[in-house]
N, C-alpha and C positions, 0 to 999 in steps of 0.2 A: 859225768857219771859213765860208768862202763856199760856195754851193751849186755852183758851178763848179769841179771839182777841178782842172782845167789852169790855170785862172787863178790858183787859189791856189797851186799849184806853180809857177808863173812868178813869183809875187809872193815867195814864199819863197826861190826861187832867187836872185833879184836883191838882195833884202835881205840874205840870208847873205853875198852877195859885197859888202856895204857900199854898196849904191847907196841913193839915197833913192828910195822907190817909192810912187807912188799909184795908185789903181786905180778903175775906173768913173767916169772924169770926164766930166761933162756938158759939152757945148760948143755953141754957137751956139743960145741960146735963141730959141724961136718967140714971136711976138707973142701967139698964143691959148694959151700954155702949152706945156710940154714943151721938148724940145731936138732938134735935127736930128742931132747926133753924140754918141757915147759913146765914149771911148777905153776899152780893156780895162785896159792897163798902160802907165804911164810910169816909166821908170827913169833916174835922172840918176846919173851917176858923177862925184863930187865932185872927183875929181884931175884930171880933163881936160875937164869939162863935156861928155861925150858923152851923148846922150840917146836913150833907146830907146824906141820907141812899138811895143808888142808886141800884136798882136791874135790870138786863138786861136779856132778854129772846129771844131765836129763836123759842119758842115752837110753835107748829101748832095746839093748842088745839082749841076748840070752843071759841067764845067771851065770853060766859057765864062762861065756864070752867076756862078761863083765869082769869077772875074777882074774881071767887071763890078761885083760887090759890093764888093770890096775897092778897087777903083780909084775907084768913085763915091760910096762911103759910109764908107769906113774910114781910107784913106789920102791923102785930099784935103786935109789940114789944112796950112795955111800956116806958114812959118818963124815968122812974126810972132804967129801963134795959139800955136804951141809956147812962144815966148818969153814971151807973156804969162801961160801957165799956170804956169811956173816962176819967173818973176820975174827973168829974165835978158835981156839984149839979144840980139837975134837973131843978131848977128855974133859972140857969145861962144859959141855952142852948135853942135855937130855932131850931126845928127840921122841915126839908123839905124831904119829901119822893118822889122819882122819880123813875118810871119805864120807861125802855127804851127797846121798844119791835119791832121785825120784824113784828109781825102779829097785826097790827092796822088797822081795817078795814076802807076802803076808803068812803064807803057809810055811809053819817050821822056822818062823822068822828068827828065834833065839839061836836055834843051831846053825842057820844060814850066816847070822853075824859071828858066830864062833869060827866057822869054817872060813869066812872072809878073813878074819883075824890071823888065823893060822897060816892061810896061803898067802896073803899079801903084807902081814905084819902090820896092818892098819885097823883101826877102830872103824865100825861102819855106823853111821847114823842115817836115819832117813830125814827128808826134809821136815816132815813134821816133828821129829825129835828135835832137830836143831831149831826149829821156830819155837818150840816150848823153851827151851834154853834161853833164847832171846827174849821171849816174852817175860820169862821169870826174872830176868836182869833188869828190866825197866817197868814191870808192872807197878811198882810202888812209888814210883817218880811222877809225882802230880805235876802236869806240865805248867800249870801257874805259879808254882813254887820252884821246881826243879826241872826244868825243860832239858830234853835232850838237846845239844847243840845244833845249829842249822847246818853245820858241815857234815851232819849225818842225816840225810833226807830220809833215808828208808827207816832208821830206827825212830826218828822223829814221826813219822807217819804212824808206825807201829804203837808208839806211846800215845799218840792223839786218838787212834782208834780204840785202844784198851780204856783210856779215859773216858770216851764217848759213851761206851758200854754202861758206865757207872750213872749217866746223868738220866 
């Protein structure tokens, strides 16, 4: 398991949903070593070639700094770079960019999310919103009849917690 539980949960969720998933992808190699970019999660839906670029963050930066960081360091990847990463031509994929953040301001949240989308090109979710998506996807799976596979320990834990609330 990875050290960042949120990245691990995102990875488990998309793989559980039958996406092809890669994580911590290094991009734009520097001449003196290292890389300029790292993508947290890329998830490809094989049914429709929808590619999800997901970034997660617990950063406590100011809202303005958060937007700048995501605009200039996370979501500035080109369509061709995405295509090269997954081995498909750029015109065959549709890209969805998503940021999952702890620090989503509650005041004027709807407007902040719209501004984030305009400035970064990415949909913004709070961790709470993402957790509700995860919860909804597994809440009807009774563990005794349809357990989440063991290879998804975080999803399985959530499933058992949801089930135990019914007891």
